[in-house]
C-alpha positions in Angstrom: 0.3 16.5 5.7 0.6 12.7 7.3 3.4 10.8 6.2 3.1 7.0 5.7 5.2 4.0 5.0 4.4 1.2 2.7 6.4 -2.0 3.5 6.4 -4.1 0.0 9.9 -4.7 0.0 13.0 -4.5 1.9 13.1 -0.7 1.2 9.9 0.5 2.8 8.4 3.3 0.7 7.8 6.5 2.1 5.0 9.0 1.0 3.0 11.8 2.3 -0.7 11.8 1.3 -3.7 13.3 3.1 -4.9 9.6 3.8 -3.6 6.2 3.9 -5.6 5.0 0.8 -3.2 7.1 -1.4 -0.9 4.0 -0.8 -1.9 2.4 -4.2 -0.5 5.7 -6.1 2.9 5.2 -4.0 3.0 1.5 -5.0 2.4 2.0 -8.7 5.3 4.7 -8.8 7.7 1.8 -8.0 6.3 -1.1 -9.5 6.3 -1.4 -13.4 3.4 -3.8 -13.6 1.2 -3.9 -16.8 -2.1 -3.3 -16.1 -5.5 -2.0 -18.1 -7.0 -0.3 -15.3 -7.2 0.4 -11.3 -8.8 -2.5 -10.5 -6.4 -4.6 -12.1 -3.9 -3.4 -10.4 -5.4 -3.7 -6.9 -6.2 -7.3 -7.8 -2.2 -8.0 -8.4 -1.3 -5.6 -5.7 -3.6 -7.8 -3.0 -2.5 -11.2 -4.3 1.4 -9.7 -3.7 0.1 -8.3 -0.3 -1.2 -11.7 0.8 1.8 -13.8 -0.3 4.1 -11.3 1.6 2.0 -11.0 4.8 0.4 -14.5 5.0 -3.0 -12.6 5.6 -6.1 -11.9 3.7 -6.1 -8.8 1.8 -9.5 -7.4 0.4 -9.5 -5.4 -2.6 -13.0 -4.8 -3.4 -12.6 -1.0 -2.3 -9.3 0.9 -1.8 -10.4 1.7 1.9 -10.9 -1.9 2.7 -7.5 -3.0 0.8 -6.1 0.1 2.9 -7.5 -1.1 6.2 -6.2 -4.8 5.4 -2.7 -3.4 4.8 -2.4 -1.5 8.2 -3.6 -4.7 9.9 -1.0 -6.5 8.1 1.6 -4.3 9.4 2.5 -3.6 5.6 1.1 0.3 5.9 1.7 2.4 8.8 1.5 6.1 9.4 4.6 7.7 10.8 5.8 10.8 12.6 7.8 13.3 10.3 11.2 13.2 12.2 12.9 16.4 11.7 16.8 16.1 12.2 
């Protein structure tokens, strides 16, 4: 399964998922924001990502959000390094 890094703090969040769009679930797991539904969470997360990156982040769909996070360098697929 692919491994990703979500770079939304000084300590990137590493997670495994079948697709990059799963970054929202990883993000929800570490930020205790109060939100009524997934759309509210996406709006808050996109606002934060925009502030951190200085780039526009769309949140109309999870796919667009993930694509913009990748373009901003805040989300990337990484190799699984076995030591």
